[in-house]
C-alpha positions as CSV (number, residue, x, y, z in Angstrom):
1,M,-15.1,-21.1,7.6
2,N,-12.8,-20.3,4.6
3,N,-9.3,-21.6,5.2
4,T,-7.8,-19.0,2.8
5,F,-9.4,-15.8,3.9
6,D,-12.0,-14.9,6.5
7,L,-12.8,-11.2,7.3
8,H,-13.3,-11.7,11.0
9,R,-10.1,-13.7,11.4
10,F,-8.2,-11.2,9.3
11,T,-9.4,-8.4,11.5
12,L,-8.3,-10.2,14.6
13,L,-4.9,-10.8,13.0
14,L,-4.5,-7.0,12.3
15,K,-5.3,-6.2,15.9
16,R,-2.8,-8.9,17.1
17,Q,-0.1,-7.6,14.7
18,W,-0.7,-4.0,15.7
19,L,0.1,-4.9,19.3
20,E,3.5,-6.3,18.2
21,F,4.4,-4.3,15.2
22,G,2.6,-1.1,16.2
23,K,5.2,-0.1,18.7
24,I,8.0,-0.2,16.2
25,F,5.8,1.6,13.7
26,L,4.8,4.4,16.0
27,I,8.4,4.9,17.2
28,T,9.7,5.1,13.6
29,L,6.9,7.5,12.8
30,L,7.7,9.7,15.7
31,V,11.4,9.8,14.7
32,A,10.4,10.5,11.1
33,T,8.2,13.5,12.2
34,G,11.1,14.9,14.3
35,V,13.6,14.5,11.4
36,V,11.2,16.2,8.9
37,A,10.4,19.1,11.3
38,A,14.2,19.5,12.1
39,F,15.0,19.8,8.4
40,Y,12.4,22.5,8.0
41,A,13.5,24.4,11.2
42,L,17.2,24.3,10.4
43,T,16.7,25.4,6.8
44,L,14.1,28.1,7.3
45,L,14.6,29.5,10.7
46,P,15.4,32.3,11.4
47,L,13.3,33.6,8.5
48,Q,15.1,35.9,6.1
49,E,13.6,38.2,3.5
50,L,10.4,37.0,1.8
51,G,12.0,37.0,-1.6
52,Y,14.5,34.3,-0.5
53,I,11.9,31.9,0.9
54,S,11.1,30.2,-2.4
55,D,14.8,29.3,-2.8
56,Q,15.1,28.1,0.7
57,L,12.1,25.7,0.2
58,R,13.9,23.8,-2.6
59,F,15.1,21.3,0.0
60,R,11.6,19.8,0.2
61,E,11.8,17.7,-3.0
62,P,15.0,15.8,-2.1
63,L,13.8,15.4,1.5
64,F,10.5,14.0,0.4
65,I,12.0,11.5,-2.1
66,I,15.1,10.4,-0.1
67,F,13.7,10.3,3.4
68,G,10.4,8.9,2.1
69,F,12.3,6.1,0.6
70,L,14.2,5.4,3.8
71,F,11.1,5.5,5.9
72,I,8.9,3.1,4.0
73,S,11.8,0.8,3.2
74,I,12.8,0.5,6.8
75,I,9.2,-0.2,7.9
76,A,8.9,-2.9,5.2
77,S,12.3,-4.4,5.9
78,S,11.4,-5.0,9.6
79,Y,8.0,-6.6,9.2
80,F,8.9,-10.3,8.6
81,A,12.4,-10.0,10.1
82,H,11.3,-12.1,13.1
83,L,10.9,-15.1,10.8
84,G,14.7,-15.5,10.8
85,Q,14.6,-16.3,14.5
86,K,13.3,-19.8,15.3
87,S,11.6,-18.9,18.6
88,K,9.7,-16.0,17.1
89,A,9.0,-17.8,13.9
90,I,7.4,-20.7,15.7
91,I,5.1,-18.3,17.5
92,D,4.1,-16.7,14.2
93,L,3.4,-20.1,12.7
94,L,1.1,-21.0,15.6
95,I,-1.1,-17.9,14.9
96,P,-4.5,-19.3,13.7
97,A,-4.5,-17.4,10.4
98,S,-3.8,-18.5,6.8
99,T,-0.6,-17.6,4.9
100,F,-2.6,-15.3,2.6
101,E,-4.0,-13.4,5.6
102,K,-0.5,-12.9,7.1
103,F,0.7,-11.7,3.7
104,L,-2.2,-9.3,3.4
105,A,-1.5,-8.0,6.9
106,G,2.1,-7.4,6.0
107,F,1.1,-5.6,2.8
108,F,-1.4,-3.4,4.7
109,F,1.1,-2.3,7.4
110,T,4.1,-1.8,5.1
111,S,2.6,-0.6,1.9
112,I,-0.7,1.2,2.7
113,L,-0.3,2.3,6.3
114,S,3.4,3.4,6.1
115,V,2.9,5.3,2.8
116,L,-0.2,7.1,4.2
117,A,1.5,7.9,7.5
118,F,4.5,9.4,5.8
119,L,2.3,11.5,3.5
120,L,0.3,12.7,6.5
121,I,3.3,13.8,8.6
122,F,5.0,15.4,5.6
123,T,1.9,17.3,4.6
124,I,1.1,18.5,8.2
125,T,4.7,19.6,8.8
126,D,4.9,21.4,5.5
127,W,1.5,23.0,6.0
128,A,2.4,24.2,9.5
129,F,5.7,25.8,8.4
130,I,4.1,27.4,5.3
131,T,1.3,28.8,7.4
132,Y,3.8,30.2,9.9
133,I,5.8,31.8,7.1
134,K,2.7,33.5,5.6
135,S,1.6,34.7,9.0
136,Y,5.1,36.1,9.6
137,F,5.2,38.0,6.3
138,R,1.5,38.8,6.3
139,T,2.2,42.4,5.5
140,G,4.6,41.6,2.7
141,D,4.1,41.7,-1.1
142,L,1.0,39.7,-2.0
143,K,2.5,38.4,-5.2
144,E,5.6,37.0,-3.4
145,L,3.4,35.5,-0.7
146,A,1.4,33.7,-3.4
147,E,4.6,32.1,-4.6
148,V,5.1,30.5,-1.1
149,K,3.0,27.3,-1.6
150,T,2.7,24.0,0.2
151,F,4.7,21.1,-1.2
152,F,1.8,19.3,-2.9
153,S,0.4,22.6,-4.3
154,K,3.7,23.4,-5.9
155,N,4.5,19.9,-7.2
156,E,1.7,18.3,-9.1
157,I,3.1,14.8,-8.7
158,G,-0.3,13.3,-9.7
159,T,0.3,14.3,-13.3
160,F,2.9,11.5,-13.6
161,A,1.2,8.1,-13.4
162,P,4.2,5.9,-12.3
163,V,4.4,8.0,-9.1
164,Y,1.3,6.2,-7.7
165,V,2.9,2.8,-7.9
166,M,6.5,3.5,-7.0
167,P,6.0,3.5,-3.2
168,F,4.4,0.0,-3.5
169,T,7.3,-1.2,-5.6
170,V,9.8,-0.1,-2.9
171,T,7.8,-1.6,0.0
172,S,7.2,-4.9,-1.9
173,V,10.9,-5.3,-2.6
174,F,11.9,-4.7,1.0
175,L,9.0,-6.8,2.3
176,L,10.4,-9.7,0.2
177,G,13.8,-9.0,1.7
178,S,12.5,-9.2,5.2
179,A,10.9,-12.6,4.4
180,Y,13.8,-14.0,2.4
181,F,16.9,-13.1,4.4
182,N,17.4,-14.3,7.9
183,R,19.9,-11.6,9.0
184,F,20.8,-8.0,8.0
185,H,17.6,-7.8,6.0
186,Y,17.8,-4.1,5.1
187,I,21.5,-4.1,4.1
188,K,21.2,-7.2,2.0
189,T,18.1,-6.0,0.3
190,A,19.6,-2.6,-0.4
191,I,22.7,-4.2,-2.0
192,C,20.5,-6.4,-4.2
193,V,18.4,-3.3,-5.2
194,M,21.6,-1.4,-6.1
195,L,23.0,-4.3,-8.1
196,F,19.7,-5.0,-9.9
197,S,19.1,-1.3,-10.6
198,G,22.6,-0.9,-12.1
199,A,22.3,-4.0,-14.2
200,W,18.8,-3.0,-15.4
201,T,19.9,0.6,-16.3
202,Y,22.9,-0.7,-18.2
203,I,20.8,-3.2,-20.2
204,V,18.0,-0.7,-21.0
205,M,20.4,2.0,-22.0
206,N,22.3,-0.4,-24.4
207,V,19.0,-1.8,-25.8
208,V,17.7,1.7,-26.4
209,D,21.0,2.7,-28.0
210,V,20.9,-0.3,-30.4
211,L,17.3,0.2,-31.3
212,L,17.5,3.9,-32.0
213,S,20.9,4.0,-33.5
214,G,20.7,5.6,-37.0
215,K,17.0,6.2,-36.6
216,T,15.3,9.6,-37.2
217,S,13.3,10.8,-34.2
218,I,9.6,11.7,-34.7
219,N,7.8,14.0,-32.3
220,L,4.5,12.4,-31.4
221,G,3.5,15.2,-29.1
222,N,1.5,14.5,-25.9
223,N,0.1,11.2,-27.3
224,G,3.6,9.7,-27.4
225,K,4.4,11.0,-24.0
226,D,1.2,9.7,-22.5
227,T,1.8,6.3,-24.1
228,M,5.3,6.0,-22.7
229,E,4.1,7.1,-19.3
230,W,1.4,4.5,-19.1
231,L,3.7,1.9,-20.5
232,L,6.2,2.6,-17.7
233,F,3.4,2.5,-15.2
234,S,2.3,-0.9,-16.5
235,I,5.8,-2.3,-16.3
236,I,6.4,-1.1,-12.8
237,A,3.0,-2.3,-11.6
238,L,3.7,-5.8,-13.2
239,C,7.1,-5.9,-11.5
240,T,5.5,-5.0,-8.2
241,L,2.9,-7.8,-8.5
242,V,5.6,-10.3,-9.4
243,V,7.6,-9.3,-6.3
244,L,4.5,-9.6,-4.1
245,S,3.8,-13.0,-5.5
246,I,7.3,-14.2,-4.8
247,T,6.9,-12.9,-1.2
248,Y,3.7,-14.9,-0.8
249,V,5.5,-18.0,-2.0
250,R,8.4,-17.4,0.3
251,L,6.0,-17.1,3.3
252,K,4.5,-20.5,2.4
253,E,8.0,-22.0,2.2
254,K,8.8,-20.6,5.6
255,E,5.7,-22.3,7.0
256,V,6.8,-25.6,5.5
């Protein structure tokens, strides 16, 4: 049997982790569903004139970004939190699975399952309210009704490549925080993220200012835009892989 990865052993580990982590995940998911539905209900109900609906629906973008960030970061920050407690850490170390399998299980629950779960509840809630609005104004102006679209029909987020990797970047950072810090995982990780983001933004802005100072801008059209987009995607993806690698090393250090 492979000591690094075995599919049967990994499947058993996922089942075992679900029994422990699944309760926290489902409760958080239920709370998130209630919060999203409450935002829709408080903002839209009672329904006003059809012409105002498009303006009322503008809350969806900040809700999706801000609350989505909070949801996936809280899930990621709680996964390895038990490693800071000796009694629970010992139990985790006695699980007959490799460090790589434990790391993959953490990535699956925090990065894949949490992101898909949030997209699912947001999509269903949004679709339900949009369907209700259209049925309520079914005798209204067809042109105005056509303007009332679901969130992902209105916002073609798939056209911007870095969008695909950003959720994994967020979860990887907070997953590292849950493995690295022994207490107050979320707060400490959030502070580190704010400090690093501020320093990174300051450095990038100053470097760009120095490089472009006195230069004449050239419009490269869509080719230049696509190049910068994929360059940004590559940088973010590389940073995500680096953070995940550090998390794996940190888990091995915990076992030692």
